[in-house]
C-alpha positions, -999 to +999 in steps of 0.1 A: +536+411-404+537+394-438+570+385-453+572+381-490+596+363-513+600+368-550+597+339-573+597+337-611+567+320-626+566+309-662+532+314-679+520+300-712+491+317-729+470+309-759+462+336-784+440+331-815+459+327-847+428+328-868+390+325-866+367+308-891+332+322-895+306+294-889+284+309-916+306+318-946+335+295-936+360+322-944+392+321-923+403+354-908+440+354-899+450+375-869+481+390-887+462+400-919+426+406-906+432+421-872+403+446-875+379+420-887+388+397-858+380+425-834+345+427-849+338+389-847+308+380-827+310+349-804+276+336-795+276+313-765+244+303-746+227+274-730+193+261-738+168+265-710+139+243-700+117+237-731+143+252-755+140+244-792+177+234-790+171+210-761+171+214-723+206+224-712+221+222-748+252+242-754+248+266-783+278+283-799+285+303-831+314+324-843+302+349-869+320+376-889+305+411-890+296+407-927+275+376-921+260+391-890+248+420-911+236+398-939+217+373-917+203+396-890+208+431-904+172+439-911+163+429-875+191+449-857+187+483-843+218+503-851+223+536-833+256+553-842+249+582-819+250+563-786+279+541-775+277+516-746 
């Protein structure tokens, strides 16, 4: 038999106040640009063996949807019929 006791635990969480696009440098405030922040793309990866970025390099980028479309738009396959 397991006996339980109840205890109150205080938790502090961080939530983003704003995000700055690494391409256009525009700051998107969570209160004013809530929908834009939902469409931000956070690229996080690590360079593998022989990577042009360096072996084991940490690569990061926060990019707004406008810049993503401007920079990679012609290379992206956009299918509005099928959702993940």
